[in-house]
N, C-alpha and C positions, 0 to 999 in steps of 0.2 A: 485168628484176628479178632479176639474175643473183644465185646463192646466194654468189657469192665477191666479193660487192659491201659495203661498209661499210654496217651496218644503221643505220636512222633512229630516234632516241630522242626520243619526244615532249617530253621535259624539257628538249632542246636547241632547241625550237623557238623561232625569234624573231617578233617582230611585224612585221618588214618587213626589206626589203635594207640592208646596209650601204653608208652613202653613200660614194663615191669621187669625187675632183674630176673635173668633167666630166659626171658621169653624174647625170641628172633622173631622175624618175619614168618606170615602165615602163608604155607602153601597148600594149593589145592589137590589133596591127594584121599585116599581111604585112610580112615582112621581106626585105630585100635585103642581100646582103654588100657590105661598103663597101670591101673589098680589091681593089687594083688590082694591074696586074703588078708594078710596082716594090716595093710594100709585101709582096707576096707573097714576092717575092725576099728583101728584108731579115728578113720574119719566117722563113723558111726557113734563113736564115744565122743568124740568131739562135739558132734552134733546135739547128741542129748543133753552133755552138760552145759554147753554154752547156750544153747536153747533155751533150757529151764532157766537158767539165769536171767536171760533176756526176757523170757515171759514175765518173771517176777518182777524185775526192775519196771518193765514198761506198763505194768498192770494199771498203775494210775493213769498212764496216758490212754490206757485200752478204754477204761470207764469214762473218760471224759470224751473220748471219740464216741463212744456208744450212746451217751447221753445226747451229744450234737446230733447225731442222726436221727434218734427217735424225736427230739424237740421241734426238727426242722422239716421232717418228711414221714408220710405214712408207710410202714413197711419194716420187716425185718432188718436188724442190724447187720446181719452177715449175708453176704452173696455167695452163692454156691454154684459151681461150674465144673463139667467134667472136662479134664486135661489129660494128656498123654503124659504117663509115668515111666517108671523103669521098663525098658523092653516094650515101649509103645501101649504097655496096657493101662486103660482110662483109671484115675481116680478123681474124687471129688476135692477141687481145690476151695479153700476159704478166702473171703476178702471182706474188708468192709464195704458195705454197699454205697455206692457213690452216685447211682441214678434214680431217679423216681421209679418207684415200684413197678408202675403200669408200662415203663418204657424199658425196663430190663430186657436184655436179650439172651437168655439161659443158654442158647447154642453159639452165641458168638459169630452170628452170621454178618451180623451188621458191625463195621470197625468203627470203632471211635475216632472222631474228629477233633480238631481244635476248636473250641467254643461249642462243643456239642450241646444242643439245648437239651438232651435228655439228663445232663449231670446236674446235681444239685449244688446249691453254692458250699455246702459242706464238702460235697464229693469233689468239687474243684479243687480246694486246698489240697483233701486226701490224696487226689492223683498226683497233684504237683510236688507234694512232699514224700511220695512213695508210702506213706503211711497206711494207704488202703491195704498194702500188702502185708501189713504185720499179723493178721490172724494165720498166716502160713507157719508161723511157729508151732502152732497147733500140728499142722501138717507134718512138719519136721519130727514132732516128738511122736507121733502115729507112726512115721516110717515112710511116710508117702513121698516126702522131699528131704532135701539136704538143706543145710544153710548156702553152700555154694554151690552152683551147677548150672547147666542151661535152664532158661526159664522154661516152664510148663506152656505148652501151646495148646489150643483147643484142635481136635480133629478137624482136618480141612482147611487149615489156616492156609490164607494166601500170602505169596511171594511175588511182587510185580505182577499182580494180577491172574497168577495160576497157582494151583496147590503146590506146596513146598515141596512135594514128593516128586513133582514133576519139574521143579524149577532147579533141583539139584538132588541127584540119585545118590548123594551121600546123606539125606536129610535124617533118615531115620538112625544114622550111626550116633546122632546126639542122644539118642534115647538109651544108649548103652550104659547110662549110669542114670540113678537120680535127678530129678530136676532140682533146682535151687530157689531160693528167695532171691539171690543175687547172683551175679556171674560175670565172667571177663567181658562178655559184651557189654553189659549194662554199665560198668565202670568205665569203658573205652567209649561210651556215648552213642551206643547202637542199642536202643531200646524203643518199645513203642510201634508204631505202624511200620509196615513192610510194604507198602505201595510201590516205593521205587526199588529199582535192580539193587543200586549200591547199597543202602542201610539192609536190604534183606539177604545180599551175599555177604557183606560184612558181619553181620549178626551170626550167620550160618558158621563163617570162618573162624571167629573168635570162640563159638561152642565147640567146634570140633579140635579146635586147638588145646582147649580145656580138657576136654575129654582124654586126649592123649597124653597130656602133660602135667595132670593134676597131681597135686600133693597137699599135704596139711600146711605147709610154709606158704603155699600160692594161695589156699584158702585164707588163711590170717590176713595175708595181704590185701586180697578182694574184700575181705569183711572190713577192714580197717579204711580201705579207700571208700568202701560205700559209707561208712558211719561218718566220715570225713564230707562226703559229698552232700549227704541228706541232712546231717545236724550241724555241720560247720561252715561249709563254703557258700550254703544258700543255693546251689545250683540246683540239687534235686536231678541229677542224672536220669 
């Protein structure tokens, strides 16, 4: 429940997951990773190639965002925070800073809310557009993250008021693979706050479904849907 995550707006809630080809209903069961060595190599190769291309193409936007942050508030351009990575091992995630420096919570203890006074005007735009997540392309190239996977959580993240580990015993199964910049849960409308049981449950269900059914084709579909949402639809899921 990091204070540098995108906030969840109840008005954005959906009645169910977006249907993608080859994806059926989500069933509450223990999951296994469907990934084998060849597909793991293919996924990593895709991450490095696509991530490098994305970083080059988005560099002008990176510069513009960095200047906007520096000119409107004191503090660093990047926000760094410990998140769960592969097999639950913590790593340092990178984001564009969206809050006033003195109000940032590095531990992620205080969850971000709608119209949070800690968020800068530039930060508000970055959160709504999800552009604050773009520096995670660097995490992808480092090998900390993948382009697609369950979003990385801070240790101790709450779901419906209790630690996620207590909320559902399958929670750590989502860490069997690298976390991602975007994922099945995010394009299905389940992102941000997890204060209520429904979004918390559905986010986890989508994450676990992806862990078990991941494929390069599914990754491409999720990336294309993410690009459509963020750059063309104006929704910013």
